[in-house]
C-alpha positions as CSV (number, residue, x, y, z in Angstrom):
1,M,18.7,10.1,-17.3
2,S,19.8,7.8,-14.4
3,I,18.0,8.1,-10.8
4,T,20.4,9.0,-7.9
5,K,20.5,7.0,-4.9
6,Q,19.3,10.0,-3.0
7,Q,16.2,10.2,-5.2
8,L,15.3,6.7,-5.1
9,I,15.9,7.0,-0.8
10,E,13.1,10.0,-1.5
11,L,10.7,7.9,-3.7
12,L,10.6,4.9,-1.2
13,N,10.2,7.4,1.6
14,Q,7.0,8.3,-0.4
15,D,6.0,4.9,-0.6
16,L,6.7,4.1,2.9
17,A,4.2,7.1,4.1
18,H,1.5,5.0,1.8
19,E,2.2,2.0,3.6
20,Y,1.8,3.7,7.1
21,A,-1.7,5.5,5.3
22,A,-2.8,1.9,4.5
23,V,-2.5,0.4,8.0
24,I,-4.5,3.3,9.6
25,Q,-6.9,2.8,6.5
26,Y,-7.6,-0.7,7.1
27,V,-7.8,-0.1,10.7
28,T,-9.8,2.8,10.8
29,Y,-12.4,1.3,8.2
30,A,-12.5,-1.9,10.2
31,A,-14.0,-0.3,13.2
32,K,-16.2,2.1,11.0
33,V,-18.1,-0.4,8.9
34,T,-21.6,-0.7,9.4
35,G,-24.6,-2.9,8.3
36,S,-25.4,-6.5,7.9
37,N,-22.0,-7.6,6.6
38,R,-20.2,-5.5,9.1
39,K,-18.4,-8.7,10.6
40,Q,-17.2,-9.7,7.4
41,L,-15.9,-6.7,6.0
42,S,-13.9,-5.6,9.3
43,E,-12.2,-9.0,9.1
44,F,-11.7,-8.6,5.7
45,F,-9.8,-5.1,6.5
46,L,-8.1,-6.4,9.5
47,E,-6.6,-9.4,7.7
48,E,-4.9,-7.1,5.5
49,V,-3.0,-5.1,8.0
50,P,0.0,-7.6,8.6
51,S,0.6,-7.3,4.9
52,E,0.6,-3.7,4.6
53,T,2.9,-3.9,8.0
54,E,5.4,-5.8,6.4
55,H,5.5,-3.7,3.2
56,A,6.3,-0.8,5.7
57,K,9.1,-2.7,7.8
58,F,10.7,-4.0,4.4
59,L,10.7,-0.3,3.0
60,A,12.0,1.3,6.3
61,S,14.7,-1.4,6.6
62,K,15.8,-0.7,2.7
63,I,15.7,3.1,3.1
64,V,18.5,2.9,5.9
65,S,20.5,0.2,4.1
66,L,20.5,2.5,1.2
67,G,21.5,5.6,3.5
68,G,18.3,7.3,4.2
69,V,16.1,7.8,7.0
70,P,12.6,6.5,7.4
71,T,9.9,9.0,7.2
72,V,7.6,8.9,10.3
73,T,4.6,10.6,8.4
74,P,1.7,8.9,6.7
75,A,0.2,10.1,3.6
76,P,-3.3,11.4,3.9
77,V,-6.0,8.9,4.6
78,P,-9.6,9.3,2.8
79,Q,-12.2,10.0,5.4
80,V,-15.0,7.8,4.0
81,S,-18.4,7.1,5.9
82,D,-19.8,4.1,3.9
83,N,-18.8,0.6,3.2
84,K,-18.8,1.1,-0.6
85,G,-16.8,4.3,-0.4
86,M,-14.3,2.7,1.9
87,L,-13.8,-0.3,-0.5
88,E,-13.5,1.9,-3.3
89,A,-11.0,4.3,-1.5
90,I,-9.0,0.9,-0.5
91,R,-9.3,-0.3,-4.0
92,E,-7.8,3.1,-5.7
93,A,-5.1,3.0,-2.9
94,E,-4.0,-0.7,-3.7
95,R,-3.8,0.5,-7.5
96,G,-1.8,3.5,-6.6
97,A,0.5,1.2,-4.8
98,V,1.0,-1.0,-7.9
99,R,1.4,2.2,-9.9
100,R,4.2,3.4,-7.7
101,Y,5.8,-0.1,-7.1
102,T,5.7,-0.8,-10.9
103,E,7.5,2.7,-11.2
104,R,9.8,1.9,-8.4
105,A,11.0,-1.4,-9.8
106,R,11.8,0.3,-12.5
107,Q,13.9,2.8,-11.2
108,A,15.5,0.4,-9.0
109,E,16.8,-1.6,-12.3
110,E,17.9,1.7,-13.6
111,A,19.8,2.3,-10.2
112,G,21.5,-1.0,-10.5
113,E,19.9,-2.1,-7.3
114,K,18.4,-5.7,-8.7
115,G,17.4,-7.0,-5.4
116,L,15.1,-4.1,-4.6
117,Q,13.6,-4.4,-8.1
118,I,12.8,-8.0,-7.2
119,Q,11.4,-7.3,-3.9
120,L,9.5,-4.5,-5.4
121,E,8.0,-6.8,-8.2
122,D,6.9,-9.0,-5.0
123,L,5.1,-6.1,-3.4
124,I,3.4,-5.6,-6.9
125,A,2.2,-9.0,-6.7
126,D,0.7,-8.4,-3.1
127,E,-1.1,-5.4,-4.0
128,T,-2.3,-6.5,-7.2
129,A,-4.0,-9.4,-5.2
130,H,-5.6,-6.9,-2.3
131,A,-6.9,-4.9,-5.3
132,E,-8.3,-7.5,-6.9
133,E,-10.3,-9.2,-3.9
134,V,-11.6,-5.7,-3.1
135,E,-12.8,-5.7,-6.6
136,K,-14.5,-8.9,-6.4
137,I,-16.4,-7.9,-3.0
138,L,-17.2,-4.5,-5.1
139,R,-18.8,-6.7,-8.1
140,G,-21.5,-7.8,-5.9
141,W,-21.9,-4.8,-4.1
142,P,-25.4,-3.1,-4.4
143,D,-25.6,0.5,-6.1
């Protein structure tokens, strides 16, 4: 069964809500980190904000191009108080983005939106790199 343009818009709006949440998550966690590695973690979190903002700008623009209205409501952001928990929440958010964009790229192809498919594949690469960076940090994290 083929996806309709309206369904694709709705799904892209869900993705947009998650990108808004990612920006909020990174900014909030950057402010909340504590301990001896606070400066490095805070900088790491803040360095990701421009990338997530670009993803949101792309999605909002694509939604309008498809005839929709971009959401203004972010997805929920996990409230975490410890550094390791923040990293784990971010890793899960990035992995979730990879899963969503992989599905969305398949749906875009199904809908005949080849350009969107390719752009989503670029987002998959970005989000995969983010998840891998967090995974590397967590590998050396004390239990």
